[in-house]
N, C-alpha and C positions, 0 to 999 in steps of 0.2 A: 956209502953214499951220504949218510947223515953225519959222519964223523967230523967233517969240516964245520958243520953247524954246531955240533956239540963242543968242539974245540974252541970255537969263537965264543960261545956262551961261557964255557969254563974260564977262559982268559979274562972275561969281564966281570965274573961273579965274585963279589966280596962276601965270603961266607959269614964273617963276623957281622957285617951290616945286615945280611939277610936273617940271621938268627935273632939279632936284636929287634928287627922289624916284626918278626913273628911273635916274639915274646911280648913286645909292646901291644900288638894287636890283641892278643889273648888277655892282657890285663883288663880289658874292657868287659870281659865275661859276656861276649856277644854270641852266645849260643842259642838265644831265643830272640824273637822280634821285640825290640824295645830300645830303651836308652843306650844300652851297651852297643847295640848294632849301629845306631846312628853315630855314636862317638867313634867307633872303629872306622866307619866310612869316612867321617870328617878327617881322621888321622891320615887315611890313605890319600884323600884329596890334597891335604897340605903337603904330604910327602911328594906326590906327583908334581905339584906346582913348584916345590923346591928343586925338583930335578928337571925342570924345563917343560913340563907338559901343561902349558898354560890354559888349555880349554877343558881340563878335567872338571867334572861336576858331580855332585852327589844328587841322585834322582830320588826324591822322597816319594813314598807311596803310603796310602792310608792303611794302617794295620788295624782294620776294623772288622774283619771276619765277614765282610759283605762285598767288598769291591773285588771284581773278577780281574785276574792278572794273567797275561800271556795265553795259557791254554784253557782258559775258562774256569780254573780253580780259583777259589776265593783266597784273598790274602789272609795270613794267620793274624789272630788277635794279638795286639801288643801286650806284653806282661813282663814283670820283673821278678825273677826267682829270688827267694831269700834262703831257702834251704830245701834240700831233697835228700832222702836216704832210702832208696829202694831196697827192700829186704825180701828174701825168700821166707815165707811164713808157714808153708806147708809143703811137704810133710814135716812134722816136728823134727825128724832126724836130719833134715836139710836146712833148718833155720839159720840164716846168716845174712850179713850186710853185703849187698852187691857193690855199692859205691856211695860216695858222699860228695855232694855238690860243693861243700866248703873246702874239701881237700882237692877235688878235681872238677872244675866247672864243665869240662868236656864230657862228663858223664850225663849231662842233661842237655840234649840238643833237640831243638824243635824240628819236627818232620823227619825224625830218624827212621831208618829202615825197620822193618818188622823183625820179630823175634823168632822167625821160622816155626810158627805154630804154638809157641808158648803164650798162654793167655794169663793175665793177672789183673786183679782189681787193684786200683791205687786208692789208698785211704789217706786223707789229709791228716797230718800230725796234730794231735791235741784238738781235733774237731774243727780246725781253722781251714775252711774251704779256699782261702785266698793264697795258700802256699803252693 
């Protein structure tokens, strides 16, 4: 039943353009609310307009941790990550680096799903609480 729809999509899909678009989008490191998210949104609006969607718009919202949005949850506070390296620190036999933001920005995503019961304290690097 859906094969005709899938065939129509596949006939129109330009995989190279699609992959380039995804790569360009992630260049903004837009995994948390902040300047990267806005820049990625502006790129998408430009691309839509170039492709004939004239009434595309970017809807701005206050990232102030006070404004309620949709289901009554508060909008996340805007921030700009500079570095992150979550590590397992205990037990000592398991000490290891989990991931590094500089190597893979997708390892730090705002509002990520839980860790299935794993709890950990996050400690700012070098005592800098702004990281």
